[in-house]
N, CA, C and O atoms as CSV, one atom per row, in Angstrom:
chain,resi,resn,atom,element,x,y,z
A,1,UNK,N,N,-37.567,41.925,-0.858
A,1,UNK,CA,C,-37.824,40.543,-1.849
A,1,UNK,C,C,-37.423,39.531,-0.669
A,1,UNK,O,O,-36.535,39.636,0.177
A,2,UNK,N,N,-38.330,38.557,-0.879
A,2,UNK,CA,C,-38.120,37.842,0.327
A,2,UNK,C,C,-37.673,36.384,-0.643
A,2,UNK,O,O,-38.414,36.005,-1.550
A,3,UNK,N,N,-36.339,35.641,-0.294
A,3,UNK,CA,C,-35.269,34.287,-0.993
A,3,UNK,C,C,-36.155,33.103,-0.084
A,3,UNK,O,O,-37.094,33.373,0.664
A,4,UNK,N,N,-35.881,32.422,-0.217
A,4,UNK,CA,C,-36.383,31.147,-0.435
A,4,UNK,C,C,-35.009,30.245,-0.215
A,4,UNK,O,O,-34.662,29.324,-0.955
A,5,UNK,N,N,-34.299,30.711,0.967
A,5,UNK,CA,C,-32.753,29.859,1.070
A,5,UNK,C,C,-33.591,28.983,2.212
A,5,UNK,O,O,-34.573,29.260,2.900
A,6,UNK,N,N,-32.790,27.849,2.103
A,6,UNK,CA,C,-33.068,26.710,3.082
A,6,UNK,C,C,-32.830,27.171,4.431
A,6,UNK,O,O,-32.133,28.157,4.672
A,7,UNK,N,N,-33.350,26.530,5.235
A,7,UNK,CA,C,-32.906,26.553,6.711
A,7,UNK,C,C,-31.475,25.843,6.948
A,7,UNK,O,O,-31.108,24.968,6.163
A,8,UNK,N,N,-30.549,26.292,8.207
A,8,UNK,CA,C,-29.436,25.812,8.675
A,8,UNK,C,C,-29.781,24.577,8.937
A,8,UNK,O,O,-29.005,23.751,8.456
A,9,UNK,N,N,-30.568,24.198,9.462
A,9,UNK,CA,C,-30.397,22.591,9.641
A,9,UNK,C,C,-30.845,21.741,8.655
A,9,UNK,O,O,-30.612,20.539,8.774
A,10,UNK,N,N,-31.582,22.251,7.490
A,10,UNK,CA,C,-31.615,21.087,6.448
A,10,UNK,C,C,-30.898,21.640,5.480
A,10,UNK,O,O,-31.058,21.264,4.319
A,11,UNK,N,N,-29.790,22.842,5.879
A,11,UNK,CA,C,-28.553,22.461,4.791
A,11,UNK,C,C,-27.682,21.574,5.494
A,11,UNK,O,O,-26.981,20.789,4.856
A,12,UNK,N,N,-27.648,21.621,6.897
A,12,UNK,CA,C,-26.725,20.885,7.531
A,12,UNK,C,C,-27.410,18.907,7.247
A,12,UNK,O,O,-26.676,17.962,6.960
A,13,UNK,N,N,-27.992,18.881,7.324
A,13,UNK,CA,C,-28.871,17.662,6.976
A,13,UNK,C,C,-28.492,17.164,5.738
A,13,UNK,O,O,-28.187,15.973,5.803
A,14,UNK,N,N,-28.386,17.753,4.418
A,14,UNK,CA,C,-27.851,17.762,3.361
A,14,UNK,C,C,-26.443,17.712,2.746
A,14,UNK,O,O,-26.189,17.242,1.637
A,15,UNK,N,N,-25.762,18.129,3.405
A,15,UNK,CA,C,-24.641,18.143,3.496
A,15,UNK,C,C,-23.782,16.822,4.343
A,15,UNK,O,O,-22.592,16.609,4.111
A,16,UNK,N,N,-24.503,16.080,5.238
A,16,UNK,CA,C,-24.379,15.203,6.020
A,16,UNK,C,C,-24.298,13.799,5.196
A,16,UNK,O,O,-23.348,13.041,5.003
A,17,UNK,N,N,-25.759,13.741,4.756
A,17,UNK,CA,C,-26.334,12.681,3.703
A,17,UNK,C,C,-25.018,13.165,2.727
A,17,UNK,O,O,-24.043,12.509,3.091
A,18,UNK,N,N,-24.765,13.814,1.945
A,18,UNK,CA,C,-23.833,13.787,1.167
A,18,UNK,C,C,-22.277,13.241,1.108
A,18,UNK,O,O,-21.618,12.704,0.218
A,19,UNK,N,N,-21.964,13.675,2.634
A,19,UNK,CA,C,-20.911,13.623,2.957
A,19,UNK,C,C,-20.474,11.720,3.278
A,19,UNK,O,O,-19.485,10.990,3.207
A,20,UNK,N,N,-22.183,11.609,3.709
A,20,UNK,CA,C,-22.264,10.026,4.079
A,20,UNK,C,C,-22.104,9.035,2.691
A,20,UNK,O,O,-21.349,8.072,2.558
A,21,UNK,N,N,-22.874,9.485,1.909
A,21,UNK,CA,C,-22.979,8.858,0.674
A,21,UNK,C,C,-21.700,8.619,0.157
A,21,UNK,O,O,-21.327,7.455,0.016
A,22,UNK,N,N,-20.796,9.793,-0.220
A,22,UNK,CA,C,-19.521,9.669,-0.910
A,22,UNK,C,C,-18.562,8.894,0.063
A,22,UNK,O,O,-17.576,8.361,-0.446
A,23,UNK,N,N,-18.768,8.780,1.455
A,23,UNK,CA,C,-17.423,8.062,2.092
A,23,UNK,C,C,-18.400,6.772,1.898
A,23,UNK,O,O,-17.781,5.859,2.445
A,24,UNK,N,N,-19.498,6.301,1.440
A,24,UNK,CA,C,-19.601,5.122,1.141
A,24,UNK,C,C,-19.030,4.327,-0.149
A,24,UNK,O,O,-18.888,3.134,-0.421
A,25,UNK,N,N,-18.742,5.681,-0.891
A,25,UNK,CA,C,-18.256,5.156,-2.452
A,25,UNK,C,C,-16.869,4.519,-2.229
A,25,UNK,O,O,-16.797,3.659,-3.107
A,26,UNK,N,N,-15.508,4.492,-1.366
A,26,UNK,CA,C,-14.409,4.142,-1.453
A,26,UNK,C,C,-14.034,2.900,-1.168
A,26,UNK,O,O,-14.554,2.301,-0.226
A,27,UNK,N,N,-13.027,2.310,-1.984
A,27,UNK,CA,C,-13.417,0.932,-1.662
A,27,UNK,C,C,-11.839,0.245,0.017
A,27,UNK,O,O,-11.331,-0.808,0.403
A,28,UNK,N,N,-11.783,1.793,0.368
A,28,UNK,CA,C,-11.006,1.068,1.729
A,28,UNK,C,C,-12.059,1.187,2.793
A,28,UNK,O,O,-11.529,1.176,3.904
A,29,UNK,N,N,-13.122,1.276,2.833
A,29,UNK,CA,C,-14.248,1.338,3.372
A,29,UNK,C,C,-15.011,0.191,3.481
A,29,UNK,O,O,-15.376,-0.217,4.584
A,30,UNK,N,N,-15.397,-0.592,2.042
A,30,UNK,CA,C,-16.056,-1.796,2.135
A,30,UNK,C,C,-15.179,-3.083,2.282
A,30,UNK,O,O,-15.542,-4.212,2.612
A,31,UNK,N,N,-13.659,-2.527,1.881
A,31,UNK,CA,C,-12.945,-3.860,1.856
A,31,UNK,C,C,-11.476,-3.735,2.926
A,31,UNK,O,O,-11.177,-2.597,3.288
A,32,UNK,N,N,-10.819,-4.618,3.284
A,32,UNK,CA,C,-9.816,-4.730,3.369
A,32,UNK,C,C,-8.712,-4.821,2.734
A,32,UNK,O,O,-8.523,-5.834,2.060
A,33,UNK,N,N,-7.700,-3.780,2.789
A,33,UNK,CA,C,-6.365,-3.356,2.151
A,33,UNK,C,C,-5.296,-3.593,2.716
A,33,UNK,O,O,-5.078,-3.273,3.885
A,34,UNK,N,N,-4.609,-4.092,2.090
A,34,UNK,CA,C,-3.241,-4.631,1.965
A,34,UNK,C,C,-2.240,-3.382,2.005
A,34,UNK,O,O,-2.159,-2.583,1.072
A,35,UNK,N,N,-1.598,-3.310,3.004
A,35,UNK,CA,C,-0.563,-2.208,2.713
A,35,UNK,C,C,0.956,-2.485,2.155
A,35,UNK,O,O,1.357,-3.643,2.039
A,36,UNK,N,N,1.766,-1.377,1.822
A,36,UNK,CA,C,2.751,-1.854,0.670
A,36,UNK,C,C,3.569,-2.626,0.544
A,36,UNK,O,O,4.088,-3.015,-0.502
A,37,UNK,N,N,3.862,-3.066,2.061
A,37,UNK,CA,C,4.849,-4.122,2.088
A,37,UNK,C,C,3.957,-5.466,2.149
A,37,UNK,O,O,4.628,-6.483,1.981
A,38,UNK,N,N,2.956,-5.615,2.300
A,38,UNK,CA,C,1.925,-6.917,2.314
A,38,UNK,C,C,2.337,-7.037,0.925
A,38,UNK,O,O,3.199,-7.836,0.559
A,39,UNK,N,N,1.737,-6.266,0.178
A,39,UNK,CA,C,1.518,-6.676,-1.530
A,39,UNK,C,C,2.992,-6.990,-1.740
A,39,UNK,O,O,3.229,-8.053,-2.313
A,40,UNK,N,N,3.948,-6.286,-1.393
A,40,UNK,CA,C,5.242,-6.934,-1.946
A,40,UNK,C,C,5.637,-8.034,-1.254
A,40,UNK,O,O,6.622,-8.357,-1.918
A,41,UNK,N,N,5.565,-8.709,-0.516
A,41,UNK,CA,C,5.379,-9.862,0.288
A,41,UNK,C,C,4.614,-11.092,-0.613
A,41,UNK,O,O,5.084,-12.147,-1.038
A,42,UNK,N,N,2.843,-10.353,-0.762
A,42,UNK,CA,C,2.033,-11.267,-1.466
A,42,UNK,C,C,3.025,-11.794,-2.918
A,42,UNK,O,O,3.332,-12.959,-3.175
A,43,UNK,N,N,3.314,-10.805,-3.562
A,43,UNK,CA,C,3.991,-11.134,-4.888
A,43,UNK,C,C,5.226,-11.699,-4.837
A,43,UNK,O,O,5.666,-12.421,-5.731
A,44,UNK,N,N,5.924,-11.359,-3.654
A,44,UNK,CA,C,7.662,-12.298,-3.717
A,44,UNK,C,C,7.071,-13.511,-3.300
A,44,UNK,O,O,7.770,-14.374,-3.831
A,45,UNK,N,N,5.938,-14.219,-2.473
A,45,UNK,CA,C,5.564,-15.083,-2.491
A,45,UNK,C,C,4.740,-16.033,-3.453
A,45,UNK,O,O,4.659,-17.257,-3.347
A,46,UNK,N,N,4.231,-15.349,-4.274
A,46,UNK,CA,C,3.611,-15.775,-5.167
A,46,UNK,C,C,2.224,-15.871,-4.857
A,46,UNK,O,O,1.607,-16.629,-5.605
A,47,UNK,N,N,1.642,-15.381,-4.071
A,47,UNK,CA,C,0.150,-15.454,-3.762
A,47,UNK,C,C,-0.531,-14.391,-4.543
A,47,UNK,O,O,-1.758,-14.350,-4.455
A,48,UNK,N,N,0.125,-13.457,-5.354
A,48,UNK,CA,C,-0.766,-12.915,-5.947
A,48,UNK,C,C,0.122,-12.434,-7.289
A,48,UNK,O,O,1.314,-12.704,-7.142
A,49,UNK,N,N,-0.157,-11.861,-8.412
A,49,UNK,CA,C,0.331,-11.983,-9.450
A,49,UNK,C,C,0.992,-10.346,-9.384
A,49,UNK,O,O,0.628,-9.437,-8.637
A,50,UNK,N,N,1.948,-10.324,-10.304
A,50,UNK,CA,C,2.152,-8.568,-10.270
A,50,UNK,C,C,1.462,-7.681,-10.893
A,50,UNK,O,O,0.858,-8.074,-11.890
A,51,UNK,N,N,1.357,-6.414,-10.550
A,51,UNK,CA,C,0.799,-5.671,-11.142
A,51,UNK,C,C,0.795,-5.791,-12.977
A,51,UNK,O,O,-0.191,-5.945,-13.698
A,52,UNK,N,N,2.243,-5.661,-13.385
A,52,UNK,CA,C,2.483,-5.886,-14.696
A,52,UNK,C,C,1.267,-6.880,-15.343
A,52,UNK,O,O,0.269,-6.585,-16.001
A,53,UNK,N,N,1.792,-8.193,-14.866
A,53,UNK,CA,C,0.662,-9.095,-15.394
A,53,UNK,C,C,-0.666,-8.926,-15.604
A,53,UNK,O,O,-1.362,-9.094,-16.606
A,54,UNK,N,N,-0.964,-8.486,-14.252
A,54,UNK,CA,C,-2.125,-8.302,-13.979
A,54,UNK,C,C,-2.806,-7.610,-15.195
A,54,UNK,O,O,-3.842,-7.986,-15.744
A,55,UNK,N,N,-1.886,-6.313,-15.586
A,55,UNK,CA,C,-2.493,-5.680,-16.507
A,55,UNK,C,C,-2.252,-6.315,-18.156
A,55,UNK,O,O,-2.857,-5.979,-19.174
A,56,UNK,N,N,-1.391,-7.116,-18.037
A,56,UNK,CA,C,-1.013,-7.382,-19.295
A,56,UNK,C,C,-2.113,-8.554,-19.656
A,56,UNK,O,O,-2.379,-8.581,-20.858
A,57,UNK,N,N,-2.774,-9.487,-18.885
A,57,UNK,CA,C,-3.712,-10.155,-18.944
A,57,UNK,C,C,-4.962,-9.527,-18.945
A,57,UNK,O,O,-5.865,-10.218,-19.416
A,58,UNK,N,N,-5.252,-8.472,-18.572
A,58,UNK,CA,C,-6.504,-7.499,-18.459
A,58,UNK,C,C,-6.680,-6.822,-20.050
A,58,UNK,O,O,-7.820,-6.644,-20.480
A,59,UNK,N,N,-5.411,-6.441,-20.934
A,59,UNK,CA,C,-5.765,-6.063,-21.875
A,59,UNK,C,C,-5.401,-4.269,-21.790
A,59,UNK,O,O,-5.543,-3.485,-22.728
A,60,UNK,N,N,-4.902,-3.924,-20.388
A,60,UNK,CA,C,-4.873,-2.392,-20.621
A,60,UNK,C,C,-3.784,-2.174,-21.415
A,60,UNK,O,O,-2.823,-2.877,-21.731
A,61,UNK,N,N,-4.092,-1.168,-21.650
A,61,UNK,CA,C,-2.802,-0.408,-22.588
A,61,UNK,C,C,-1.693,0.281,-21.972
A,61,UNK,O,O,-1.660,1.249,-21.212
A,62,UNK,N,N,-0.587,-0.608,-22.594
A,62,UNK,CA,C,0.503,-0.253,-21.855
A,62,UNK,C,C,1.124,1.582,-21.962
A,62,UNK,O,O,2.161,1.975,-21.428
A,63,UNK,N,N,0.401,2.237,-22.583
A,63,UNK,CA,C,0.538,3.870,-22.534
A,63,UNK,C,C,-0.283,4.436,-21.668
A,63,UNK,O,O,-0.202,5.663,-21.617
A,64,UNK,N,N,-1.550,3.589,-20.518
A,64,UNK,CA,C,-2.111,4.276,-19.819
A,64,UNK,C,C,-1.488,4.535,-18.707
A,64,UNK,O,O,-0.817,3.558,-18.375
A,65,UNK,N,N,-1.374,5.691,-17.739
A,65,UNK,CA,C,-0.841,6.354,-16.766
A,65,UNK,C,C,-1.529,5.420,-15.634
A,65,UNK,O,O,-2.742,5.248,-15.759
A,66,UNK,N,N,-0.902,4.828,-14.590
A,66,UNK,CA,C,-1.355,4.165,-13.440
A,66,UNK,C,C,-1.439,5.308,-12.040
A,66,UNK,O,O,-0.485,5.434,-11.272
A,67,UNK,N,N,-2.304,5.825,-11.936
A,67,UNK,CA,C,-2.651,6.606,-10.861
A,67,UNK,C,C,-2.789,5.908,-9.289
A,67,UNK,O,O,-2.127,6.395,-8.373
A,68,UNK,N,N,-3.497,4.990,-9.100
A,68,UNK,CA,C,-3.480,4.526,-8.029
A,68,UNK,C,C,-3.371,2.991,-8.046
A,68,UNK,O,O,-3.462,2.405,-9.125
A,69,UNK,N,N,-3.154,2.223,-6.745
A,69,UNK,CA,C,-3.391,0.507,-7.043
A,69,UNK,C,C,-3.300,0.637,-5.729
A,69,UNK,O,O,-2.729,1.479,-5.036
A,70,UNK,N,N,-4.202,-0.697,-5.358
A,70,UNK,CA,C,-4.787,-1.334,-3.497
A,70,UNK,C,C,-4.839,-2.244,-4.222
A,70,UNK,O,O,-5.259,-2.321,-5.377
A,71,UNK,N,N,-4.197,-3.333,-3.240
A,71,UNK,CA,C,-4.674,-4.828,-3.008
A,71,UNK,C,C,-5.538,-5.011,-2.235
A,71,UNK,O,O,-5.122,-4.876,-1.085
A,72,UNK,N,N,-7.004,-5.364,-2.322
A,72,UNK,CA,C,-7.777,-5.653,-1.427
A,72,UNK,C,C,-8.438,-6.844,-1.415
A,72,UNK,O,O,-8.360,-7.542,-2.426
A,73,UNK,N,N,-9.080,-7.227,-0.471
A,73,UNK,CA,C,-9.855,-8.397,0.080
A,73,UNK,C,C,-11.348,-8.313,-0.210
A,73,UNK,O,O,-12.027,-7.511,0.432
A,74,UNK,N,N,-12.074,-9.336,-1.426
A,74,UNK,CA,C,-13.407,-8.610,-1.928
A,74,UNK,C,C,-14.043,-10.258,-1.321
A,74,UNK,O,O,-13.567,-11.347,-1.642
A,75,UNK,N,N,-15.110,-10.050,-0.472
A,75,UNK,CA,C,-15.373,-11.595,-0.931
A,75,UNK,C,C,-14.458,-12.922,-0.705
A,75,UNK,O,O,-14.778,-14.047,-1.087
A,76,UNK,N,N,-13.357,-12.611,-0.069
A,76,UNK,CA,C,-12.459,-13.749,-0.024
A,76,UNK,C,C,-11.624,-14.037,-0.567
A,76,UNK,O,O,-10.806,-14.892,-0.228
A,77,UNK,N,N,-11.622,-13.150,-1.922
A,77,UNK,CA,C,-10.368,-13.436,-2.678
A,77,UNK,C,C,-9.996,-12.301,-2.916
A,77,UNK,O,O,-10.820,-11.389,-2.848
A,78,UNK,N,N,-8.353,-11.982,-3.338
A,78,UNK,CA,C,-7.263,-10.618,-3.505
A,78,UNK,C,C,-7.652,-10.163,-4.935
A,78,UNK,O,O,-7.745,-10.977,-5.854
A,79,UNK,N,N,-7.865,-8.897,-5.086
A,79,UNK,CA,C,-8.047,-7.934,-6.310
A,79,UNK,C,C,-7.805,-6.816,-6.282
A,79,UNK,O,O,-8.116,-6.051,-5.369
A,80,UNK,N,N,-6.913,-6.402,-7.768
A,80,UNK,CA,C,-6.261,-4.858,-7.499
A,80,UNK,C,C,-7.552,-3.919,-8.099
A,80,UNK,O,O,-8.159,-3.943,-9.170
A,81,UNK,N,N,-7.647,-3.215,-7.072
A,81,UNK,CA,C,-8.308,-1.654,-7.513
A,81,UNK,C,C,-7.250,-0.906,-7.952
A,81,UNK,O,O,-6.308,-0.708,-7.184
A,82,UNK,N,N,-7.249,-0.366,-9.290
A,82,UNK,CA,C,-6.159,0.396,-9.903
A,82,UNK,C,C,-6.897,1.256,-10.929
A,82,UNK,O,O,-7.478,0.977,-11.978
A,83,UNK,N,N,-6.590,2.846,-10.010
A,83,UNK,CA,C,-7.023,3.693,-11.167
A,83,UNK,C,C,-6.275,4.287,-11.935
A,83,UNK,O,O,-5.170,4.731,-11.622
A,84,UNK,N,N,-6.991,4.389,-13.432
A,84,UNK,CA,C,-5.947,4.324,-14.392
A,84,UNK,C,C,-6.622,5.666,-15.528
A,84,UNK,O,O,-7.757,6.021,-15.845
A,85,UNK,N,N,-5.071,6.161,-15.916
A,85,UNK,CA,C,-5.535,7.230,-16.971
A,85,UNK,C,C,-5.412,6.664,-18.271
A,85,UNK,O,O,-4.407,5.986,-18.484
A,86,UNK,N,N,-6.400,6.844,-19.342
A,86,UNK,CA,C,-5.764,5.862,-20.725
A,86,UNK,C,C,-5.018,7.374,-21.237
A,86,UNK,O,O,-4.906,8.457,-20.663
A,87,UNK,N,N,-4.470,6.766,-22.928
A,87,UNK,CA,C,-4.114,8.112,-23.206
A,87,UNK,C,C,-4.686,8.635,-24.058
A,87,UNK,O,O,-4.021,9.177,-24.941
A,88,UNK,N,N,-6.258,8.672,-24.117
A,88,UNK,CA,C,-7.005,9.621,-24.950
A,88,UNK,C,C,-7.672,10.572,-23.613
A,88,UNK,O,O,-8.672,11.265,-23.803
A,89,UNK,N,N,-6.877,10.495,-22.037
A,89,UNK,CA,C,-7.782,11.162,-21.339
A,89,UNK,C,C,-8.364,10.718,-20.052
A,89,UNK,O,O,-8.134,11.257,-18.969
A,90,UNK,N,N,-9.299,9.481,-20.286
A,90,UNK,CA,C,-10.487,9.039,-19.661
A,90,UNK,C,C,-9.490,8.372,-18.494
A,90,UNK,O,O,-8.448,7.723,-18.588
A,91,UNK,N,N,-10.290,8.831,-17.341
A,91,UNK,CA,C,-9.850,8.271,-16.373
A,91,UNK,C,C,-10.659,6.977,-15.571
A,91,UNK,O,O,-11.872,7.039,-15.773
A,92,UNK,N,N,-10.334,6.070,-14.892
A,92,UNK,CA,C,-11.432,4.876,-14.654
A,92,UNK,C,C,-10.549,4.143,-13.737
A,92,UNK,O,O,-9.352,3.877,-13.624
A,93,UNK,N,N,-11.942,3.881,-12.980
A,93,UNK,CA,C,-11.075,2.653,-11.449
A,93,UNK,C,C,-11.370,1.461,-12.481
A,93,UNK,O,O,-12.332,1.367,-13.243
A,94,UNK,N,N,-10.096,0.406,-12.279
A,94,UNK,CA,C,-10.494,-1.011,-12.456
A,94,UNK,C,C,-10.205,-1.963,-10.891
A,94,UNK,O,O,-9.590,-1.620,-9.881
A,95,UNK,N,N,-10.991,-3.366,-11.239
A,95,UNK,CA,C,-11.009,-4.317,-10.209
A,95,UNK,C,C,-10.833,-5.128,-11.001
A,95,UNK,O,O,-11.640,-5.326,-11.908
A,96,UNK,N,N,-9.560,-5.904,-10.833
A,96,UNK,CA,C,-8.549,-6.983,-11.633
A,96,UNK,C,C,-8.637,-8.235,-10.634
A,96,UNK,O,O,-8.903,-8.038,-9.448
A,97,UNK,N,N,-8.426,-9.431,-11.093
A,97,UNK,CA,C,-8.237,-10.655,-9.991
A,97,UNK,C,C,-6.646,-10.285,-9.637
A,97,UNK,O,O,-5.994,-9.556,-10.385
A,98,UNK,N,N,-6.304,-10.642,-8.885
A,98,UNK,CA,C,-4.862,-10.543,-8.254
A,98,UNK,C,C,-4.565,-11.988,-8.501
A,98,UNK,O,O,-3.360,-11.957,-8.750
A,99,UNK,N,N,-4.910,-13.116,-8.571
A,99,UNK,CA,C,-4.715,-14.407,-8.383
A,99,UNK,C,C,-4.359,-14.861,-9.665
A,99,UNK,O,O,-4.103,-16.051,-9.849
């Protein structure tokens, strides 16, 4: 019985296309993000709001678990990019103004 397995070159091309598509979805690929020290300095100097203040302003449930936090330049304005796990188990990424 003959199988119709994809040719190796087709499999490699598909894997490469998938890898490129996934790489293009990360915020750090499209945006310049601050490191932890730069974030602390920006909060201390008043350039951006604290994470807590931004979460309160956005009405994020205080019982949500914060999974990740980045501050990135998005078209000339700084934004928080936050991974959140809500109390009901839903994970989502939020992009909230940092200023």
